[in-house]
Steps between C-alpha positions, in 0.01 A plus 500: 500500500785454250444621146684350207661729241241604243523592135297758314477574131563867441378634169701798385690554179582130514352224707718451803474242775577663834546324829427641842567372851510601866148641469341662802207732555435766760129568518439844647181698539580732209760303300599147411875471451606213277870436555693255283821427312473500121748306288574667166746439215856614569499709182231737634617853572360717782246664267374154396465395864316822584262445206418144609448604863277788389288274283461239773404773747243642256346155445473445875336842548244407231405197708501685833570872548638432847786285363853633506789286371842501661730311264857386547671414169702180467686461169535158339866411452436178309627508140225496240227631728 
């Protein structure tokens, strides 16, 4: 199955449209690993990236305690985004 890139609306200090792709899941007996690439604005610093990843991970754990996110950051290089 081929998944198309998806977009999510992340509500933080500002509303931010994030895009993720290359999503895969490893469903183990004790954990579900959700592995994906997350596209973020180029202007984000490491602390901003860590905050977003932490908040996404927390939201996933709220839905299912077995979920663990493994996120690779891709920065947008397009001007104005």
